[in-house]
C-alpha positions in Angstrom: 31.0 147.0 106.5 29.8 149.6 103.5 32.3 151.9 104.3 35.3 149.0 104.2 33.6 147.5 100.8 33.8 151.2 99.5 37.6 151.8 99.8 38.3 148.2 98.8 36.4 148.9 95.6 38.8 152.3 95.2 41.5 150.0 95.9 40.7 148.0 93.3 40.0 150.6 90.6 43.1 152.2 91.3 45.3 149.4 91.3 43.6 149.2 87.2 44.5 153.0 86.4 48.4 152.3 87.7 48.1 149.1 85.6 46.9 151.3 82.3 49.6 153.4 82.6 53.0 151.6 83.5 52.5 148.4 82.9 51.9 145.0 84.6 55.7 144.6 85.1 57.2 145.5 88.5 55.3 145.4 92.0 58.0 147.8 92.9 56.8 150.4 90.3 53.3 149.9 90.7 53.5 150.9 94.6 56.3 154.6 94.3 53.3 155.7 91.0 51.6 156.7 94.3 54.0 159.6 94.0 51.3 161.4 92.0 48.4 163.1 93.5 45.4 161.6 93.4 43.5 163.8 90.7 46.3 162.7 88.4 45.3 158.9 88.8 42.0 159.9 87.9 42.9 161.5 84.8 45.8 159.4 83.9 43.5 157.6 81.1 43.4 160.3 79.0 47.0 161.3 78.2 46.6 162.1 74.9 44.4 165.2 75.7 45.9 168.7 76.2 44.1 168.8 80.1 46.6 165.7 81.2 49.4 167.8 79.5 48.9 170.0 81.7 48.0 168.5 84.8 51.4 166.3 84.4 53.4 170.1 83.8 51.9 171.3 86.7 53.4 168.2 89.0 56.6 168.5 87.8 56.5 171.7 88.4 55.2 171.5 91.9 57.6 168.6 92.9 60.7 170.8 91.6 59.5 173.8 93.4 58.7 171.9 97.1 62.4 169.9 96.8 66.0 170.6 97.0 68.6 169.4 94.8 71.2 168.4 97.0 69.3 165.8 99.1 71.5 163.1 100.1 73.0 160.6 99.2 75.2 162.7 96.7 77.5 160.6 94.7 80.2 163.4 93.9 83.3 162.4 90.9 87.3 162.8 91.5 90.2 163.1 89.0 90.5 159.6 88.1 86.6 159.3 87.5 87.3 162.7 85.2 90.4 160.7 83.2 88.9 157.6 82.2 86.1 159.7 81.0 88.6 161.7 79.3 89.9 158.5 77.3 86.6 157.9 76.0 85.8 161.3 74.2 86.2 160.6 70.3 89.3 163.1 69.3 87.7 165.3 66.5 83.9 165.1 67.1 83.3 168.4 68.9 82.6 172.3 67.6 84.6 174.5 69.4 88.6 175.0 69.7 88.6 172.9 72.6 88.9 169.7 71.9 88.9 165.9 73.2 92.7 166.0 72.4 93.5 169.5 74.4 91.6 168.3 77.7 93.9 165.0 77.8 96.5 167.2 78.5 95.5 169.2 81.1 97.8 168.9 83.9 97.1 167.5 87.6 95.9 170.7 88.9 93.5 171.7 86.1 91.8 168.8 86.4 91.6 169.3 90.0 89.6 171.9 88.7 87.9 170.6 86.6 86.4 167.9 88.9 85.6 170.4 90.8 83.3 172.6 88.4 81.3 169.2 88.0 80.9 168.3 91.9 79.3 172.1 92.0 77.6 170.9 89.2 75.9 168.2 90.9 75.4 169.7 93.8 73.1 172.2 92.1 71.5 170.5 89.9 72.9 172.5 87.0 73.5 172.0 83.3 75.6 174.7 81.9 73.6 177.2 78.6 76.5 177.2 76.6 76.6 173.4 76.8 73.5 172.5 76.1 73.8 174.6 72.6 74.6 172.2 69.3 76.1 172.5 66.1 73.9 170.7 63.0 75.9 169.7 59.9 73.6 168.3 57.4 75.0 165.4 55.3 73.8 163.8 52.1 72.9 160.2 52.2 74.0 158.5 50.0 72.3 158.5 45.9 69.9 161.2 47.3 69.7 164.5 45.6 71.1 167.7 47.1 68.2 169.8 46.3 65.6 168.1 48.9 65.8 168.0 52.2 64.8 165.3 53.4 67.5 163.9 51.4 70.0 165.2 54.2 71.1 163.3 57.3 71.5 166.0 60.2 74.9 165.4 62.3 74.4 167.3 66.2 78.3 168.4 67.4 77.6 168.8 71.2 80.6 170.7 73.5 83.5 168.6 74.4 82.8 169.8 78.6 79.1 169.0 78.3 80.2 165.8 77.1 82.3 164.7 79.4 80.2 165.9 82.2 77.1 164.0 80.5 79.6 160.7 81.4 79.9 161.2 84.5 75.9 162.0 84.9 74.9 158.6 82.6 77.1 156.4 84.9 74.9 156.8 88.4 72.0 157.3 85.9 72.8 153.6 84.4 74.0 151.8 88.0 70.8 153.1 89.4 68.5 152.2 86.7 70.2 148.2 86.7 70.8 148.6 90.4 66.9 148.6 90.6 65.9 146.7 87.6 64.3 149.7 86.5 64.0 148.6 82.7 62.1 145.8 81.5 63.8 142.5 80.7 62.9 142.6 77.2 64.6 145.7 76.2 67.8 145.6 74.9 69.0 148.5 73.3 72.6 150.4 74.7 72.9 147.7 77.7 75.9 145.9 79.0 76.2 142.7 77.7 73.2 143.3 75.4 73.2 143.7 71.8 71.1 142.9 68.7 72.4 139.4 67.9 71.4 138.6 71.7 68.1 140.0 71.0 67.1 137.6 68.2 69.0 134.9 69.9 66.0 135.2 71.9 63.2 135.6 69.1 65.2 132.8 67.4 64.7 130.0 70.4 61.0 131.9 70.8 60.5 130.4 67.3 61.9 127.5 67.3 60.0 126.2 70.7 56.7 127.3 69.0 57.9 124.8 66.0 58.6 122.5 68.3 55.3 121.9 69.4 53.6 122.4 66.0 52.8 126.3 66.2 53.3 129.0 64.3 54.7 131.8 65.1 53.4 135.5 64.1 55.2 138.7 64.8 54.7 142.4 63.7 57.6 145.2 63.9 56.8 148.1 64.6 58.9 151.6 64.2 58.6 154.7 65.8 58.9 157.9 64.2 61.3 160.4 65.1 60.6 158.9 68.5 63.8 160.6 70.3 62.5 164.2 68.7 58.7 163.5 69.8 59.4 163.1 73.4 58.1 164.7 76.2 60.2 166.3 78.7 57.5 166.9 81.5 56.3 163.4 80.9 60.0 161.9 81.1 61.3 163.7 84.3 57.5 163.1 85.2 58.6 159.4 84.9 61.8 159.6 86.6 60.2 161.1 89.4 58.0 158.1 90.1 60.9 155.9 89.7 62.3 157.8 92.6 66.1 159.1 91.0 68.1 160.6 93.4 67.1 163.9 93.8 70.6 166.0 92.2 69.7 163.7 89.0 66.6 164.5 88.4 67.8 168.7 88.7 70.7 167.9 87.0 68.4 165.9 84.2 65.9 168.5 84.0 68.2 171.5 83.7 69.7 169.2 80.8 66.8 168.9 79.1 65.3 172.3 79.3 66.6 175.3 76.9 68.2 173.5 74.6 69.1 175.1 71.4 70.7 174.6 68.1 72.2 176.3 65.2 72.9 175.2 61.6 76.1 175.0 60.0 75.9 174.7 56.1 78.5 175.6 54.3 80.4 177.2 57.2 77.5 179.4 57.2 75.6 179.4 60.6 71.8 180.0 60.5 69.7 181.2 63.4 69.3 179.6 66.8 66.0 177.8 67.3 65.0 176.0 70.4 64.0 172.6 70.8 60.8 172.3 72.9 61.0 168.6 72.8 62.6 165.5 72.8 65.8 164.6 73.8 69.3 165.3 72.3 70.7 163.7 69.4 74.7 162.4 69.8 74.0 162.8 73.3 75.1 159.4 75.5 72.8 160.1 78.1 68.8 159.8 75.6 69.2 155.8 75.3 69.0 155.7 78.3 66.2 158.4 78.7 64.2 156.9 76.0 64.5 153.6 77.3 62.6 155.2 80.6 60.6 156.8 78.9 59.3 153.6 77.4 60.0 151.7 80.3 56.2 151.3 81.3 54.8 149.7 78.1 52.2 147.6 78.5 52.5 143.7 77.7 49.5 142.7 75.6 48.3 139.1 77.3 49.4 135.8 75.8 52.3 137.6 73.4 56.1 137.9 73.7 57.9 141.6 73.2 60.9 142.6 71.6 62.4 145.8 72.0 65.9 147.8 70.9 65.6 150.9 72.2 62.6 152.3 69.6 61.9 149.3 67.4 59.1 147.2 68.5 58.6 143.0 67.8 55.4 141.5 68.9 54.9 137.8 68.6 52.4 135.2 69.2 52.5 131.5 69.0 49.0 129.4 68.2 48.1 126.7 66.5 45.5 128.0 64.1 47.2 131.5 62.6 43.2 132.9 62.9 44.3 133.1 66.5 47.6 134.8 66.4 46.0 137.1 64.0 43.6 137.7 66.7 45.8 138.2 69.1 48.3 140.5 67.1 45.5 142.5 66.4 44.8 143.4 70.2 48.3 144.0 71.1 48.7 146.7 68.5 45.6 148.4 69.6 47.4 148.3 72.7 50.5 149.5 72.4 48.4 152.3 70.4 47.0 153.1 73.3 50.1 153.6 75.1 52.0 155.5 71.8 49.3 158.3 71.9 49.2 158.8 75.6 53.2 159.6 75.0 52.6 161.2 71.8 54.8 158.5 70.4 54.3 158.0 66.7 54.2 154.8 64.8 56.3 155.1 61.7 53.2 153.1 59.0 55.6 152.7 56.3 57.8 150.5 58.0 55.8 148.4 59.7 56.3 144.8 59.0 54.2 141.5 59.5 55.9 138.6 59.6 54.5 134.5 59.8 57.1 131.6 60.5 55.3 128.4 59.8 56.9 125.2 59.1 53.6 124.3 57.0 51.8 126.0 54.0 48.6 127.3 55.6 46.4 129.6 54.4 47.7 132.6 54.5 45.7 134.6 57.5 43.4 137.4 57.4 45.3 140.7 56.7 46.5 142.4 59.7 44.4 146.0 60.7 47.0 148.9 61.9 45.7 152.5 62.2 43.5 152.0 59.5 46.1 150.1 57.1 45.4 146.7 56.4 48.8 144.8 56.4 48.8 142.4 54.0 50.8 138.1 54.1 52.7 137.9 51.6 53.1 134.4 50.4 56.9 134.9 49.4 58.2 131.4 50.6 62.3 131.8 52.7 64.6 129.6 53.6 66.5 129.8 56.7 69.9 127.7 57.8 68.7 127.4 61.2 65.5 125.8 60.4 63.3 125.4 57.3 60.6 127.0 57.4 57.8 129.2 55.6 57.8 132.9 56.5 55.1 135.4 55.1 56.2 138.7 55.3 54.6 142.4 53.8 56.4 143.6 51.0 54.3 147.0 51.0 51.2 148.1 52.5 48.0 149.1 50.9 45.9 152.0 52.7 42.5 151.4 52.9 
């Protein structure tokens, strides 16, 4: 009896640990977390530490060392799919002498050779190194000085063959993600039949329902700073393994993410090649879906409502009392901040905003504290065509 009680206590402890890592979104995903070794589960709460990063790296390397890439099921491509994906490429957006327009005029025999090449790459789980070299062209931002490095917006140009192969991988990855319902319902970024308008409609409906119940609605807007550039490659691969992606996709995505390099071209003068040790490639079709999977286990704080669009996060809470809204939003931001710290994601404080929607003119709530920063509620009134409200929002931030 004592032994059975200890086993139940250990099971509950592991379940709490899994919930802290992958959230409460899906029972199926919580069960698949058993793919981790017990040592990783017991130390997963300290994900921001170097020891955790080492543990994740060892787990990923051990998985790929003990697994073969050509494990079935294997979904190969065909000449008709290659032709369709060629039509989706922009005609003049690739470096080098081979452009998408040239590929559109290839003969059927040449397209057959190209299709066989893609099928061999899928079987081997390989992504050629020459397709992972990016040409970065800095473009000056409007009304900015050309002498300031921060005044430039980098545009990454990728190989035409690489972008075509990416689209073939992306259709298989997206199909698996949608079939297994791996993304949370709150994520609307770069998904089919989802848009910013749909997400705004959800927020509007949530706020309107609160008005019908005579409640206030508070919202905190979080923006991740350089979100795609700070993604841990082994952390992403670890999550993809937990989500049980097909083996050939795991090997192909690993080859796609690792060993990438870029050169900066300013006035047609290239720089020396630089290696990107982390992050998702800019301008890649796969980057948006991979980032959505990277944050798919984001915890859902209690008594709140989440609205996501790629790396933008909105936290909403409702109550008849503004103090309760402040308490719920403060707890929610603390929960998400711990999650972002574990996975090396950083919130841009200067783009963090707090807004209060109300039909009345209550006493402004106390300031919201976030990362040693005070976010003030401003008593500036705004009107909406949907409903007449008073909106309190933050015009600026004051550091304490």
